[in-house]
C-alpha positions as CSV (number, residue, x, y, z in Angstrom):
1,X,69.5,111.2,137.8
2,X,73.0,113.3,138.0
3,X,75.9,111.5,137.0
4,X,79.5,113.0,138.6
5,X,82.9,112.4,137.6
6,X,86.3,113.9,139.7
7,X,89.6,114.4,138.4
8,X,92.6,116.4,140.2
9,X,94.1,114.0,142.1
10,X,97.6,112.7,142.1
11,X,100.3,112.4,144.5
12,X,102.1,115.6,146.0
13,X,104.4,116.7,149.4
14,X,103.0,117.7,152.3
15,X,102.8,121.3,152.1
16,X,101.4,121.5,148.5
17,X,98.0,122.1,147.0
18,X,95.5,120.6,144.8
19,X,92.0,121.4,143.2
20,X,89.6,118.5,142.4
21,X,86.9,118.8,140.3
22,X,83.4,117.4,140.1
23,X,82.1,117.5,136.6
24,X,78.3,116.5,136.2
25,X,76.2,115.7,133.3
26,X,72.6,114.6,133.7
27,X,69.8,116.9,135.2
28,X,70.4,120.2,136.4
29,X,73.0,120.6,138.7
30,X,72.0,123.7,140.3
31,X,69.1,121.5,141.3
32,X,71.4,119.3,144.2
33,X,73.8,120.1,147.2
34,X,77.2,118.7,146.7
35,X,79.4,117.4,149.2
36,X,83.0,116.3,149.4
37,X,84.0,112.7,151.1
38,X,87.2,110.7,151.5
39,X,88.0,107.3,152.4
40,X,91.6,106.4,153.8
41,X,92.5,102.7,153.7
42,X,91.1,100.8,156.4
43,X,89.1,103.4,157.8
44,X,85.6,104.7,157.2
45,X,83.9,107.0,154.4
46,X,83.9,110.9,156.3
47,X,82.6,114.1,155.6
48,X,85.2,116.7,154.3
49,X,83.1,119.7,152.9
50,X,79.6,120.4,151.5
51,X,78.2,123.6,149.6
52,X,74.3,124.4,149.3
53,X,72.9,124.7,145.6
54,X,73.5,128.5,145.8
55,X,76.6,128.0,146.6
56,X,76.6,130.4,149.5
57,X,76.5,128.1,152.6
58,X,79.6,125.9,153.1
59,X,80.6,123.4,155.4
60,X,83.7,121.7,156.6
61,X,85.1,119.1,158.7
62,X,87.5,120.2,161.9
63,X,90.5,118.6,160.0
64,X,90.4,120.7,157.1
65,X,89.0,124.1,158.1
66,X,91.0,126.8,157.4
67,X,92.9,124.6,154.5
68,X,90.7,123.5,152.3
69,X,87.9,125.6,150.1
70,X,84.7,123.8,148.5
71,X,83.1,126.0,145.7
72,X,80.6,125.2,142.6
73,X,80.1,126.7,139.1
74,X,76.5,126.1,138.8
75,X,76.9,127.3,134.7
76,X,79.3,125.0,134.2
77,X,77.6,122.2,135.9
78,X,81.1,121.5,138.5
79,X,82.0,121.5,141.9
80,X,85.6,122.0,143.3
81,X,87.4,121.4,146.2
82,X,90.7,123.4,146.7
83,X,92.8,121.6,149.2
84,X,95.9,123.8,150.3
85,X,98.5,122.7,153.2
86,X,97.9,119.1,152.3
87,X,99.1,116.5,154.9
88,X,99.9,113.2,155.0
89,X,96.8,112.5,156.7
90,X,94.8,113.7,154.2
91,X,96.0,110.7,152.2
92,X,92.7,109.3,150.7
93,X,90.4,108.4,147.6
94,X,88.4,111.6,147.3
95,X,84.6,111.1,146.4
96,X,82.1,113.7,145.2
97,X,78.5,113.4,146.0
98,X,74.9,115.1,144.9
99,X,71.7,115.2,146.8
100,X,68.7,116.7,146.7
101,X,68.4,120.7,147.7
102,X,65.3,120.0,149.1
103,X,66.6,118.0,152.1
104,X,69.6,120.7,152.7
105,X,72.6,120.2,153.3
106,X,74.2,117.1,154.7
107,X,77.5,116.7,156.3
108,X,76.7,112.3,156.3
109,X,76.8,110.3,153.6
110,X,73.2,109.1,153.9
111,X,72.5,112.5,152.8
112,X,73.4,112.3,149.0
113,X,72.0,110.2,146.4
114,X,74.6,110.0,143.7
115,X,78.3,109.5,144.0
116,X,81.3,109.5,141.4
117,X,83.8,106.9,141.1
118,X,86.8,109.3,143.2
119,X,90.1,110.5,142.7
120,X,93.2,109.2,144.6
121,X,95.1,112.1,146.8
122,X,98.3,110.6,148.0
123,X,100.4,113.1,150.3
124,X,104.1,112.2,151.1
125,X,105.5,113.4,153.9
């Protein structure tokens, strides 16, 4: 198993930046692909970004493409989500997730086996 803990959320203004971190423990981080998802009040959890276990391949939701960057440091067992040019519609609880690398990189929640508790991001206009 792997445990995930998100950090870095907060309250910012539109146009600001935040960097979320996902610290992992347990099994070797490089065994897993990593994804970020978010869930706004009254909405379903949605895909934000994902990265392969090597860090080479990245995928983004259209709504964040060009503004968010996903990355990982396997030596530090940590993943990141750099969020720039934040908008009020980015307000949500953000979750990191880990999935078996043998299954490939998924853009859907069922493709991930382990989840963090989430970190709140609030963007004011």
